[in-house]
N, C-alpha and C positions, 0 to 999 in steps of 0.2 A: 253487468246485466245478465240475468238468468233468462233461460228460454225453456219452453215446453213445446211439444209437437202435437198436432191434431191430424188424424187420418180419416176423420168423418167425411164421407162423400158429399154431404149436404152443407158443409161449413160455408159460412159467408162472413165477410168482413163487417157487415152491418149488424151481426148478431152478437149477443153478450157472451163473454167468455164462460160464464157459468152454465152455458148450454152444452159444454163439451167435456169429455175426458181429456185430460192433459197428460200426454205420455212423457215420462221423464227419462227414459233410457232409449237405447237403440233398438226399439221394437216397432219400427214403422215400415211401411211398404215402399214401393219404388216412387212414391210421391207423397208429399205431406206439406202441411202449413207449419211454419215455425213462428211462435208468438213470443214477443218480448214480455218478460215478467218483471215488473219493477219491484223494488224492495218493499213498497207498501202494500203489495197484493199478497193476501194470506192464502196459502195453499193447504188443503186438507189432504193428508196422506191416506191412500187406500192400501193397506199392508198386503204385500204379496202379489199385487196386481200390476205394479210398475206404472201406475198413473196417479194423478192428483185430480182433485176437484176444487172448486172455489165458490164462494158466495158472491164474489165481486160481480158487479153489473156493468162494468165498462165493456165496450165492444172491442172486437179484434182491431178495428181501424183506430180506435182511440189508443190502444196499447202498442200498436205497430206490429206488423206481421209480414212475412215473406213466403212465397210459394217456391218449393223446391221439387225438382224431378231428377231422376237418375238417367243420364244420357251417355251411352257408350262407356259405362263404368265410372262416370264422374257425376257428382252432385252439382246441379246447376240451378242458380236462382232464376226463376222465370215469372217475374211479377206481372207480365202481360196476361197471365192466367187469373189474376185477381177478379176480373169481371165475370168469371165462370166458377161454378161449383166444382169441387174436385172430381165428382163422378162424370163431369163433362170434359175434363182435361184431355183424355185420350182422343176424343173426336177433334178437338181444336188442334192438337199436336199432329194428328194424321194429315190435316190440311196443309201442314208445313213440312211434311215428309218424314216425320218421326213415327215409328211403329212400336206399339206396346208389346212386350214379351214378359215372361215370368221374371226375367232378370233386368227389368228396366226398359227404357225406350232406346231404340236403335235407329240410326240413320238408315235410309233406304238401302244403301250399299251393304251395310252390315246385316240388315234384316234379311236380305236375299240369301245369305249364307248361314243364317241362324239355324241351329240344329234343335228342332222341337222335341226330339226324343230325350234330350238332356233334362235332368231334374233341375229344379230351381236351385241356383247357387245361393249361398248366404249373401245377402246384400252387404255392401261395404259400409263400415261405420261412417257416421256423419262426422267428419273431422276436416279441419281447414286444409289438410294435405290432399284431400280428395274433392275439393271444390274447384270446379273449372270456372271460366269467365261467365258472367251473367248473360242470359239469352234475352234478346229483344226482337221485336218485329220491325224490320226496315224494308220498305218497298215490297211488302207482301211476302217477305222471306225471313226465316229465323236467322239471326246474326249474333255473333259474339260481341260483347261490349269491350 
């Protein structure tokens, strides 16, 4: 199964995939949507820009997608965010004790010692080695699965 990434802040699962630029390489921010790209979906290449487009009219929900955020240096699947647009994720995550920084989300403890004078570090590549357990909401708190 191929994947592409969406960083558009207004993305929604009910919208068609042809509404978005589909990023093909590690050029995303500290949060993104990963969409499943089946073999029958034709991608148009935009040379030099690192993204694809498509004429396909299936929705993200029909294709299958996951929400990912960078937390304490690890990529975490956070599908409880699906009911929110990505531009709202930071507000939702703040309610559960995660704080947004240039280098991803941090727990309250790590955030209190975060050095804001540091420049943004390169975000880690999205690889299976850097994926932590999935995050879910249980009893009003973010928990690992």
